[in-house]
VEXDREN-2710 file (C-alpha; in Angstrom, 1 decimal):
% VEXDREN-2710
k/r/px/py/pz
1/MET/31.7/-7.8/2.5
2/GLU/30.0/-4.7/1.5
3/GLY/29.1/-1.6/3.6
4/THR/30.9/-0.2/6.6
5/GLY/30.4/1.7/9.2
6/ILE/26.8/1.2/10.5
7/ILE/25.7/-2.7/8.6
8/ALA/27.9/-4.3/6.2
9/HIS/26.0/-7.8/4.1
10/ARG/27.1/-10.2/2.0
11/LYS/25.3/-11.5/-1.6
12/THR/25.6/-14.4/-3.5
13/VAL/23.7/-15.3/-6.7
14/THR/22.9/-19.2/-7.2
15/ASP/22.9/-20.9/-10.3
16/ASP/19.3/-20.3/-10.8
17/GLY/19.4/-16.6/-10.5
18/LEU/18.4/-16.9/-6.5
19/ARG/19.8/-13.6/-4.8
20/ILE/20.6/-14.2/-1.1
21/LEU/21.3/-11.2/1.0
22/THR/23.1/-11.3/4.3
23/SER/23.5/-8.8/7.0
24/ARG/25.7/-10.3/10.4
25/MET/24.3/-8.7/13.7
26/PRO/26.3/-10.2/15.9
27/HIS/25.2/-8.9/19.2
28/THR/21.5/-9.2/18.6
29/GLN/19.2/-13.1/19.8
30/SER/17.4/-12.8/16.5
31/ALA/17.4/-13.7/12.8
32/SER/15.3/-12.2/10.2
33/ILE/14.0/-13.8/7.2
34/VAL/12.2/-11.0/4.4
35/LEU/11.3/-13.2/0.9
36/TYR/11.1/-10.6/-1.5
37/VAL/8.9/-11.7/-4.9
38/GLY/8.5/-9.2/-7.9
39/ALA/4.9/-9.9/-8.0
40/GLY/2.6/-6.4/-7.5
41/SER/-0.4/-4.8/-8.8
42/ARG/2.1/-3.3/-11.3
43/TYR/2.5/-6.6/-13.2
44/GLU/-1.4/-7.9/-13.1
45/SER/-3.7/-6.5/-16.2
46/PRO/-7.3/-5.2/-15.5
47/GLU/-9.0/-9.2/-15.2
48/GLU/-6.2/-10.1/-12.4
49/ALA/-6.4/-6.6/-10.7
50/GLY/-6.4/-7.6/-6.5
51/ILE/-4.8/-11.3/-7.3
52/SER/-0.6/-10.5/-5.9
53/HIS/-2.8/-10.1/-2.7
54/PHE/-4.9/-12.9/-3.8
55/VAL/-1.8/-15.5/-4.2
56/GLU/0.0/-13.7/-0.8
57/HIS/-3.2/-14.6/1.7
58/MET/-3.1/-18.0/-0.7
59/CYS/0.6/-19.1/0.9
60/PHE/-0.6/-18.4/4.5
61/LYS/-3.6/-21.0/3.8
62/GLY/-1.6/-24.2/4.3
63/THR/1.0/-26.7/2.3
64/PRO/1.5/-30.3/2.2
65/ARG/3.9/-30.3/4.9
66/TYR/2.3/-28.0/6.9
67/PRO/-1.8/-28.3/5.9
68/THR/-3.7/-25.5/7.8
69/SER/-3.2/-22.4/8.5
70/LYS/-2.7/-23.3/12.0
71/ASP/-0.1/-25.3/11.9
72/ILE/1.9/-22.6/9.8
73/SER/1.4/-19.7/12.5
74/GLU/2.0/-22.2/15.5
75/ALA/5.4/-22.8/13.6
76/ILE/6.4/-19.0/13.6
77/GLU/4.4/-17.9/17.2
78/GLY/5.1/-21.6/18.9
79/VAL/8.5/-20.3/19.0
80/GLY/7.7/-16.6/19.9
81/GLY/8.2/-15.3/16.7
82/VAL/6.0/-13.6/14.4
83/MET/5.5/-13.3/10.6
84/ASN/3.3/-11.1/8.3
85/ALA/3.3/-10.5/4.5
86/SER/2.4/-7.4/2.4
87/THR/1.4/-6.4/-1.7
88/ASP/2.5/-4.0/-3.4
89/ARG/2.8/-2.4/-6.1
90/GLU/6.3/-3.4/-7.4
91/LEU/6.6/-6.6/-4.5
92/THR/5.3/-9.0/-2.3
93/ALA/6.9/-9.5/0.8
94/TYR/6.9/-12.6/3.7
95/TRP/9.0/-12.0/6.7
96/CYS/9.9/-14.0/9.8
97/LYS/11.6/-12.7/12.3
98/VAL/12.2/-15.5/15.3
99/PRO/15.0/-16.3/18.0
100/VAL/18.1/-17.4/16.3
101/THR/18.0/-20.9/17.8
102/HIS/15.0/-21.7/15.4
103/PHE/16.4/-19.7/12.3
104/HIS/16.5/-22.9/10.0
105/ASP/12.9/-23.8/10.9
106/ALA/11.7/-20.5/10.4
107/LEU/13.7/-20.5/6.8
108/ASP/12.0/-23.9/6.0
109/VAL/8.0/-22.6/6.7
110/LEU/8.4/-19.6/3.9
111/ALA/10.3/-21.2/1.4
112/ASP/7.2/-24.2/2.0
113/MET/4.9/-21.4/2.0
114/VAL/6.1/-19.9/-1.3
115/ARG/6.8/-23.2/-2.7
116/GLU/4.3/-25.2/-2.5
117/PRO/0.6/-23.4/-1.4
118/ILE/-2.3/-26.4/-1.6
119/TYR/-4.6/-24.0/-3.3
120/ASP/-7.5/-25.9/-1.8
121/ALA/-11.5/-24.7/-2.9
122/ASP/-12.9/-24.0/-0.2
123/GLU/-9.9/-22.3/1.2
124/ILE/-10.1/-20.4/-1.5
125/GLU/-13.8/-19.3/-1.5
126/LYS/-13.1/-18.2/2.7
127/GLU/-10.0/-16.4/2.1
128/ARG/-12.3/-14.3/-1.5
129/GLN/-15.0/-13.1/1.5
130/VAL/-11.5/-12.3/3.5
131/ILE/-10.3/-10.0/1.0
132/LEU/-13.4/-8.4/0.2
133/GLU/-13.9/-7.4/3.1
134/GLU/-10.9/-5.9/3.2
135/LEU/-11.9/-3.8/0.5
136/ALA/-14.9/-3.0/2.3
137/MET/-13.1/-1.3/5.5
138/THR/-11.1/0.3/3.1
139/TYR/-13.5/1.7/1.7
140/ASP/-15.6/2.8/5.1
141/VAL/-12.7/4.6/6.5
142/PRO/-12.7/7.9/4.5
143/SER/-8.9/8.9/4.8
144/TYR/-8.6/5.5/2.9
145/ARG/-10.7/6.4/1.0
146/ALA/-8.7/9.8/0.2
147/GLU/-5.4/8.0/0.0
148/LEU/-6.5/5.7/-3.2
149/LEU/-9.2/8.8/-4.7
150/ILE/-6.3/10.9/-5.1
151/ASP/-3.9/7.5/-6.8
152/GLU/-7.5/7.4/-8.8
153/VAL/-6.9/10.9/-9.8
154/MET/-3.0/11.3/-11.3
155/TRP/-2.7/7.9/-12.8
156/PRO/-6.2/7.1/-14.7
157/ASP/-6.6/3.7/-16.4
158/GLN/-4.0/1.9/-15.1
159/PRO/-2.3/0.0/-12.2
160/LEU/-1.4/2.5/-10.2
161/GLY/-4.6/4.0/-10.1
162/ARG/-5.7/0.7/-8.8
163/ASP/-6.0/-0.5/-5.3
164/VAL/-3.8/-3.1/-4.7
165/GLY/-6.0/-5.2/-3.0
166/GLY/-8.4/-4.8/-6.6
167/THR/-11.9/-4.2/-6.8
168/ARG/-14.7/-6.3/-5.4
169/ASP/-15.6/-7.6/-9.2
170/SER/-12.1/-8.3/-10.0
171/VAL/-11.2/-10.1/-6.7
172/ALA/-14.7/-12.1/-7.2
173/GLY/-13.8/-12.9/-11.0
174/ILE/-10.1/-14.6/-10.0
175/THR/-10.3/-18.3/-10.3
176/ARG/-7.5/-20.9/-8.8
177/ASP/-6.2/-21.4/-12.4
178/MET/-5.7/-18.1/-13.1
179/MET/-3.8/-17.6/-9.7
180/LEU/-2.0/-21.1/-10.1
181/ASP/-1.1/-19.5/-13.5
182/TYR/0.0/-16.1/-12.4
183/MET/2.1/-17.6/-9.4
184/CYS/4.0/-19.4/-12.2
185/ARG/4.6/-17.0/-13.9
186/GLN/6.5/-14.8/-11.2
187/TYR/7.7/-16.2/-8.1
188/THR/10.5/-17.8/-10.3
189/LEU/14.1/-17.9/-8.5
190/PRO/15.5/-14.4/-10.5
191/ASN/12.2/-12.7/-9.4
192/LEU/13.1/-14.0/-6.0
193/VAL/15.2/-12.6/-3.6
194/VAL/15.9/-13.7/0.1
195/SER/17.7/-11.8/2.9
196/ILE/18.6/-12.1/6.4
197/ALA/20.2/-10.4/9.0
198/GLY/20.8/-11.0/12.5
199/ASN/23.0/-13.5/14.6
200/ILE/24.1/-15.8/11.7
201/HIS/26.5/-16.3/9.8
202/HIS/26.7/-15.8/5.5
203/ASP/28.0/-19.9/5.0
204/GLU/25.3/-20.9/6.9
205/ALA/22.9/-19.0/5.9
206/ILE/23.4/-19.5/1.8
207/GLU/23.6/-23.3/2.2
208/ALA/20.2/-23.2/4.6
209/VAL/18.5/-21.5/1.6
210/GLU/20.0/-23.1/-1.4
211/ASN/18.5/-26.2/0.5
212/ARG/15.4/-25.2/0.4
213/PHE/15.4/-23.5/-3.3
214/ARG/16.8/-25.9/-5.0
215/GLY/15.6/-27.4/-8.1
216/TRP/12.6/-24.4/-8.4
217/ALA/11.7/-22.2/-11.4
218/GLY/13.7/-20.9/-13.2
219/HIS/12.9/-18.8/-15.7
220/SER/12.2/-15.1/-16.7
221/PRO/8.8/-13.6/-14.8
222/GLY/6.7/-11.3/-16.4
223/ASN/6.9/-7.4/-17.2
224/TRP/6.2/-4.9/-15.0
225/ILE/3.7/-2.0/-16.5
226/PRO/5.1/1.6/-16.9
227/ALA/3.4/4.5/-15.8
228/ASP/1.3/6.8/-18.6
229/ASP/1.1/10.2/-17.4
230/GLY/-0.1/12.4/-19.3
231/GLN/-1.1/14.9/-17.6
232/ALA/-1.2/18.3/-18.8
233/SER/-3.4/20.6/-16.8
234/PRO/-4.4/20.3/-12.5
235/SER/-6.9/17.1/-11.6
236/PHE/-9.6/16.9/-8.9
237/GLY/-11.9/13.9/-8.0
238/MET/-14.6/14.4/-4.9
239/GLU/-16.5/11.8/-3.2
240/ARG/-19.4/13.0/-1.3
241/ARG/-19.7/11.2/2.2
242/LYS/-21.8/12.6/4.9
243/THR/-18.9/12.6/7.3
244/GLU/-18.0/14.9/10.3
245/GLN/-14.2/15.7/8.8
246/ALA/-13.0/16.5/5.7
247/HIS/-10.4/14.3/4.4
248/LEU/-7.8/15.8/2.0
249/CYS/-5.4/14.8/-0.1
250/VAL/-3.1/17.2/-2.6
251/ALA/-0.1/15.5/-4.5
252/VAL/2.1/15.8/-7.8
253/LYS/4.1/13.6/-9.5
254/GLY/7.7/12.8/-8.0
255/LEU/11.0/11.4/-8.4
256/SER/11.7/7.3/-9.4
257/SER/14.0/4.9/-7.4
258/SER/16.7/6.0/-9.0
259/HIS/16.3/9.0/-10.0
260/PRO/19.7/11.2/-8.7
261/ASP/17.5/14.0/-7.3
262/ARG/15.5/11.5/-5.0
263/TYR/17.3/12.5/-1.7
264/ALA/16.5/16.1/-2.8
265/LEU/12.8/15.1/-2.5
266/ASP/12.4/12.9/0.4
267/LEU/14.3/16.4/2.1
268/LEU/11.5/18.7/0.9
269/ASN/9.1/16.1/2.3
270/ALA/11.1/16.3/5.7
271/ILE/10.8/20.1/5.3
272/LEU/7.1/21.1/4.2
273/GLY/5.1/17.8/6.7
274/GLU/7.5/15.1/8.1
275/GLY/6.7/15.5/11.9
276/MET/5.5/18.2/14.4
277/SER/8.0/20.5/13.1
278/SER/7.3/20.7/9.6
279/ARG/6.8/23.7/8.2
280/LEU/3.1/21.9/6.8
281/PHE/2.1/21.5/11.0
282/LEU/3.2/24.1/12.1
283/GLU/1.0/26.8/9.7
284/LEU/-2.1/25.1/10.2
285/ARG/-2.6/22.9/12.8
286/GLU/-0.2/25.2/15.2
287/LYS/-0.3/28.7/14.0
288/ARG/-4.1/28.2/11.7
289/GLY/-6.2/25.8/14.0
290/LEU/-7.2/24.3/11.0
291/VAL/-6.4/20.7/10.9
292/TYR/-6.5/17.9/13.4
293/ASP/-4.0/16.0/11.3
294/VAL/-1.6/17.5/8.5
295/HIS/1.2/15.5/7.1
296/SER/3.7/14.6/3.6
297/THR/4.9/11.5/2.0
298/VAL/7.2/10.7/-0.9
299/SER/7.1/6.9/-2.8
300/HIS/9.8/6.1/-5.0
301/LEU/8.8/3.6/-7.9
302/LYS/11.2/2.0/-10.7
303/ASP/10.0/4.6/-13.4
304/CYS/8.0/7.4/-11.6
305/GLY/7.0/8.8/-7.9
306/THR/3.9/11.1/-5.6
307/PHE/4.7/13.8/-3.4
308/THR/1.3/13.4/-1.5
309/VAL/0.2/16.0/1.4
310/TYR/-3.0/14.7/3.6
311/ALA/-4.7/16.7/5.7
312/GLY/-8.3/16.0/7.9
313/MET/-10.2/19.1/9.2
314/ASP/-13.5/20.0/10.1
315/PRO/-16.0/20.4/6.8
316/LYS/-15.9/24.3/7.0
317/ASN/-12.3/24.4/7.4
318/ALA/-12.0/22.4/4.1
319/ARG/-11.5/25.5/1.4
320/THR/-9.2/27.9/3.6
321/ALA/-7.1/24.1/4.0
322/VAL/-6.5/23.8/0.2
323/GLY/-5.3/27.5/0.4
324/SER/-3.3/27.2/2.6
325/ILE/-1.5/24.1/1.9
326/LEU/-1.0/25.0/-2.0
327/ASP/0.8/28.7/-0.5
328/GLU/3.0/26.1/1.5
329/LEU/4.4/24.5/-1.7
330/ASP/4.0/27.7/-3.0
331/ARG/6.4/29.6/-0.5
332/VAL/9.2/26.4/-0.7
333/LYS/9.6/27.1/-4.2
334/SER/11.7/30.3/-2.9
335/GLY/13.6/28.4/-0.7
336/VAL/15.0/27.4/2.4
337/PRO/17.0/28.5/4.9
338/GLU/20.5/26.3/5.9
339/GLU/19.8/25.4/8.9
340/GLU/16.2/24.5/8.0
341/LEU/17.8/21.9/5.3
342/HIS/20.2/21.1/8.1
343/LYS/17.4/19.9/10.9
344/ALA/15.7/17.9/7.8
345/ARG/19.2/16.0/7.0
346/GLU/19.5/15.1/10.9
347/TYR/16.0/14.0/11.1
348/LEU/16.4/12.1/8.3
349/LYS/20.0/10.1/9.0
350/GLY/18.4/9.6/12.7
351/ARG/15.9/7.7/11.0
352/LEU/17.4/5.7/9.0
353/VAL/20.4/5.1/11.8
354/LEU/17.7/3.7/14.3
355/ARG/15.9/2.0/12.0
356/MET/19.2/-0.3/11.9
357/GLU/19.7/-1.7/15.1
358/ASP/16.4/-3.8/14.4
359/SER/16.9/-7.6/12.3
360/ARG/14.0/-7.3/10.3
361/SER/14.8/-3.6/9.5
362/VAL/18.1/-4.5/8.2
363/ALA/16.7/-7.6/6.0
364/ALA/13.6/-5.4/4.3
365/TRP/16.4/-2.5/3.9
366/LEU/19.3/-5.1/1.8
367/GLY/15.9/-7.1/-0.1
368/ALA/13.8/-4.3/-1.3
369/GLN/16.7/-2.6/-3.0
370/GLU/17.9/-5.4/-4.3
371/LEU/14.7/-6.7/-5.8
372/LEU/13.0/-3.2/-6.9
373/THR/17.3/-1.9/-7.9
374/ASN/19.5/-4.9/-8.6
375/ARG/21.7/-2.7/-6.3
376/VAL/22.0/-2.0/-2.6
377/ARG/22.9/1.2/-1.3
378/THR/24.6/0.8/2.0
379/VAL/23.8/3.1/4.5
380/LYS/26.8/5.2/4.8
381/GLN/26.5/5.6/1.0
382/VAL/22.6/7.3/1.4
383/LEU/23.9/9.0/5.2
384/SER/26.5/10.8/2.4
385/GLN/24.3/11.8/-0.6
386/VAL/21.5/13.2/2.4
387/ASP/24.7/15.4/3.2
388/ALA/25.3/16.2/-0.8
389/VAL/21.6/17.6/-0.9
390/THR/22.6/21.6/-0.9
391/THR/20.0/24.5/-0.7
392/ASP/20.0/24.7/-4.0
393/ASP/19.1/21.2/-5.1
394/VAL/16.2/21.9/-2.7
395/ARG/15.1/25.2/-4.5
396/ARG/15.4/23.2/-8.1
397/VAL/13.7/20.0/-7.2
398/ALA/10.7/21.9/-5.9
399/ASN/10.2/24.7/-8.9
400/GLU/10.4/21.8/-11.0
401/LEU/7.8/19.5/-9.6
402/LEU/5.2/21.7/-7.6
403/VAL/3.6/23.0/-10.6
404/THR/0.4/24.1/-11.3
405/GLU/-0.1/21.6/-14.4
406/LYS/1.1/18.2/-12.6
407/LEU/-1.4/19.1/-9.7
408/SER/-3.9/16.7/-8.4
409/THR/-6.9/16.9/-5.5
410/ALA/-8.7/14.6/-3.7
411/ILE/-11.6/15.2/-1.2
412/VAL/-14.0/12.7/0.6
413/GLY/-16.3/14.7/2.1
414/PRO/-20.2/16.2/3.1
415/PHE/-19.6/18.3/-0.1
416/ARG/-22.1/19.1/-3.0
417/SER/-20.0/20.9/-5.3
418/GLU/-16.8/21.2/-6.6
419/ARG/-16.6/24.7/-7.5
420/PRO/-15.3/25.9/-4.3
421/PHE/-12.3/24.1/-4.6
422/GLN/-11.2/23.9/-8.3
423/SER/-11.2/27.6/-8.3
424/ARG/-7.8/27.3/-5.8
425/LEU/-5.7/25.0/-7.5
426/ARG/-3.2/26.0/-8.8
427/ILE/0.4/26.7/-7.2
END
């Protein structure tokens, strides 16, 4: 048993390399199962762009035992459960949450989906059209387009700069054989984590998982593609749209998931742009009325990361908003008061603790860490690391990361020229 305090977990590794993690939550009436696979856009060649996402969709389209998508969904929803999946840059997740009395049936469905999808030719073509519509929807929403554009600007000509769903051309070119080959390459027991949380005993869970995955492929998966960061000066991207609102992203390179300063960056992010009491929100929206929405986010990947500010505003305020955002980024480099850091600490710690009341969040917390980092930080350890961050740490990280030569900006809106913005792109 590992971990104390808020949640505890146990881990078993089978002879074939499958990692199984459990956290017993006896006060709940639910069981949540998350299957994590090391498959995502960072594992794809340009020709395969979007294949991880396509495979994820096809796993819901039927198996020999659950021949249609209706059979799969009814097996979970018919007992009051919920299920879904997602694909990101470094992992694909399949999950369900059911009443604990239906745990074994739910595990059976999820295991069958990822082990034996049918890949019916007609279903592939129907789902291809669904995915193309999904890509079109993302393109049509200007705020989503700004978020994709900032990735393209920051990480040109590599998987990190592509939409996880791929492009219209790449999705149109993905064949059944390509999907089968990709699934054979990545969907292998050493590249799979099964994470379970709820009112289930560890030994019961281990026996059930081993029974359903025994005999599956056990070879090593394909490798992910490292980040290529050749940026030495500010980068800028603009897409002209006849929109009523302008959408802006300002970003810098961040820190990996294993970097010792990742929690200092998380706290810096909370101070700058998380919530309605953050610096950016108070300055740009409450004090100056420049924007409708402004917030910041961080991502931590295997070998890199990002810190991104998003803002939506009237186009006539765009240039002023860019300058105000960059002024706030520059201002925080002089340091933050201990009182403000304490507020950010309590904010992050409180959000984490509240998440751990839900069995699905606990299963996701355990499984994602195990797949991505081969270790699990307990909640207690993370809370301790957050508490250990000092004002000096935050100031040092701000000065290391918030620099002009690593600045990237993306704007979507009714603008004819980049010139009014480019003169302001410095921190």
